[in-house]
C-alpha positions as CSV (number, residue, x, y, z in Angstrom):
1,X,-21.7,-99.4,86.9
2,X,-21.2,-96.6,89.4
3,X,-18.1,-96.3,91.6
4,X,-18.3,-98.5,94.7
5,X,-16.7,-96.8,97.7
6,X,-14.7,-99.1,100.0
7,X,-12.1,-98.7,102.7
8,X,-8.6,-100.2,102.1
9,X,-9.6,-103.0,104.5
10,X,-12.7,-103.7,102.5
11,X,-10.7,-104.0,99.2
12,X,-8.2,-106.2,100.9
13,X,-10.9,-108.6,102.2
14,X,-12.4,-108.8,98.7
15,X,-9.0,-109.5,97.1
16,X,-8.4,-112.2,99.7
17,X,-11.8,-113.8,99.1
18,X,-11.2,-113.7,95.3
19,X,-7.8,-115.4,95.7
20,X,-9.2,-118.1,98.0
21,X,-12.1,-118.8,95.5
22,X,-9.7,-119.0,92.5
23,X,-6.8,-120.9,94.1
24,X,-8.5,-123.2,96.6
25,X,-12.2,-123.4,96.2
26,X,-12.3,-123.7,92.4
27,X,-9.9,-126.8,92.3
28,X,-12.0,-128.4,95.2
29,X,-15.2,-128.0,93.3
30,X,-13.6,-129.3,90.1
31,X,-12.5,-132.4,92.0
32,X,-16.0,-132.9,93.3
33,X,-17.4,-132.7,89.8
34,X,-14.7,-135.2,88.6
35,X,-15.5,-137.7,91.4
36,X,-19.3,-137.3,90.9
37,X,-18.9,-138.1,87.1
38,X,-17.3,-141.4,88.1
39,X,-20.6,-142.4,89.8
40,X,-22.2,-143.0,86.4
41,X,-25.4,-141.8,84.8
42,X,-25.3,-138.0,85.1
43,X,-29.1,-137.7,84.6
44,X,-29.7,-139.3,88.0
45,X,-26.6,-138.2,89.8
46,X,-27.4,-135.9,92.7
47,X,-23.7,-135.4,93.7
48,X,-23.0,-134.2,90.2
49,X,-25.9,-131.8,90.2
50,X,-24.9,-130.5,93.6
51,X,-21.3,-129.9,92.5
52,X,-22.4,-128.2,89.3
53,X,-24.7,-125.9,91.4
54,X,-21.8,-125.1,93.8
55,X,-19.6,-124.3,90.8
56,X,-22.2,-121.9,89.4
57,X,-22.7,-120.1,92.7
58,X,-18.9,-119.8,93.1
59,X,-18.3,-118.5,89.6
60,X,-21.1,-115.9,90.1
61,X,-19.4,-114.8,93.3
62,X,-16.0,-114.6,91.5
63,X,-17.6,-112.5,88.7
64,X,-19.3,-110.2,91.3
65,X,-16.0,-109.6,93.2
66,X,-14.1,-108.9,90.0
67,X,-16.7,-106.4,88.8
68,X,-16.7,-104.7,92.2
69,X,-12.9,-104.4,92.2
70,X,-13.0,-102.9,88.7
71,X,-15.3,-100.2,89.9
72,X,-14.0,-99.6,93.4
73,X,-13.0,-96.2,94.7
74,X,-10.8,-96.4,97.8
75,X,-11.9,-94.1,100.6
76,X,-9.1,-91.6,101.5
77,X,-10.0,-90.6,105.0
78,X,-7.3,-87.9,105.0
79,X,-9.5,-85.9,102.6
80,X,-12.7,-86.1,104.6
81,X,-14.1,-83.5,106.8
82,X,-14.1,-84.5,110.5
83,X,-17.1,-82.3,111.1
84,X,-19.5,-84.0,108.8
85,X,-20.7,-87.7,108.7
86,X,-19.4,-89.5,105.6
87,X,-18.4,-93.0,104.7
88,X,-15.6,-94.0,107.0
89,X,-17.0,-92.0,109.9
90,X,-17.4,-93.5,113.3
91,X,-20.6,-91.9,114.5
92,X,-22.0,-92.0,118.1
93,X,-25.7,-91.5,118.3
94,X,-28.4,-91.4,121.0
95,X,-31.9,-92.7,120.4
96,X,-34.1,-89.8,121.5
97,X,-37.0,-92.1,122.1
98,X,-34.9,-93.9,124.8
99,X,-32.6,-91.1,126.1
100,X,-31.5,-93.1,129.2
101,X,-30.0,-95.9,127.2
102,X,-26.3,-96.0,126.3
103,X,-25.4,-94.2,123.1
104,X,-24.4,-96.5,120.2
105,X,-21.5,-96.1,117.8
106,X,-21.5,-97.2,114.2
107,X,-19.0,-97.0,111.3
108,X,-20.5,-95.9,108.0
109,X,-19.2,-98.1,105.2
110,X,-20.0,-98.9,101.6
111,X,-22.8,-101.4,100.9
112,X,-20.4,-104.4,100.4
113,X,-18.6,-103.8,103.7
114,X,-21.8,-103.7,105.8
115,X,-21.7,-105.9,108.9
116,X,-24.1,-105.2,111.7
117,X,-22.4,-107.6,114.1
118,X,-19.3,-105.3,113.8
119,X,-21.5,-102.1,114.0
120,X,-20.6,-101.4,110.4
121,X,-23.7,-100.0,108.7
122,X,-24.2,-99.2,105.0
123,X,-24.4,-95.7,103.6
124,X,-27.5,-97.1,101.8
125,X,-29.3,-98.2,105.0
126,X,-32.0,-96.0,106.4
127,X,-29.8,-94.9,109.3
128,X,-26.8,-94.5,107.1
129,X,-28.6,-92.3,104.6
130,X,-30.1,-90.2,107.4
131,X,-26.6,-89.6,109.0
132,X,-24.7,-88.8,105.8
133,X,-23.7,-85.1,105.6
134,X,-24.9,-84.3,109.1
135,X,-23.0,-82.7,111.9
136,X,-22.3,-83.3,115.6
137,X,-25.3,-82.1,117.7
138,X,-27.8,-82.4,114.9
139,X,-31.0,-84.4,115.3
140,X,-31.9,-86.8,112.5
141,X,-35.1,-88.5,111.6
142,X,-34.7,-92.0,110.2
143,X,-37.6,-93.4,108.2
144,X,-37.2,-97.2,108.3
145,X,-39.5,-100.1,107.6
146,X,-40.1,-100.4,111.4
147,X,-41.2,-96.8,111.7
148,X,-39.6,-93.4,112.3
149,X,-36.8,-93.0,114.8
150,X,-35.1,-89.8,115.9
151,X,-31.4,-89.8,116.9
152,X,-29.0,-87.1,118.0
153,X,-25.4,-87.2,116.7
154,X,-23.1,-87.0,119.8
155,X,-19.7,-87.5,118.1
156,X,-18.0,-88.0,114.8
157,X,-14.5,-89.5,114.4
158,X,-12.6,-91.7,112.1
159,X,-11.0,-95.1,112.7
160,X,-11.9,-98.5,113.9
161,X,-14.4,-99.4,116.6
């Protein structure tokens, strides 16, 4: 598995989720299974089936987080160029098709930290890929499922929104 690039905040969130799943959620699901077993015939026991399904989903998530944490590379912003868009950059762009609209700012993050509602976009997204390695003042063409879009990079900085 290739290195997964995350910020310190992203690693901390994964560690917190893993701790919650192992220390709180796992015992809760185990208790649900125990209670469902007491209902009798397991072949017709929908509560038991639901609890087993919940257990399988949770265990898969635990395994996924553990694999991610084994292969994580924490982003060191002090070593990044402030002149070029990279993971961890806060990028302000203007949509050249709508130049009168307000510019938008996004933070480029690794795929597992992506959260559009917080304006955190993945480096693997069409916009993220197009912005990586570019400089302030450059125009970038984004090829996305919805068509082609052209943006101008107005500013590059580091830090939270």
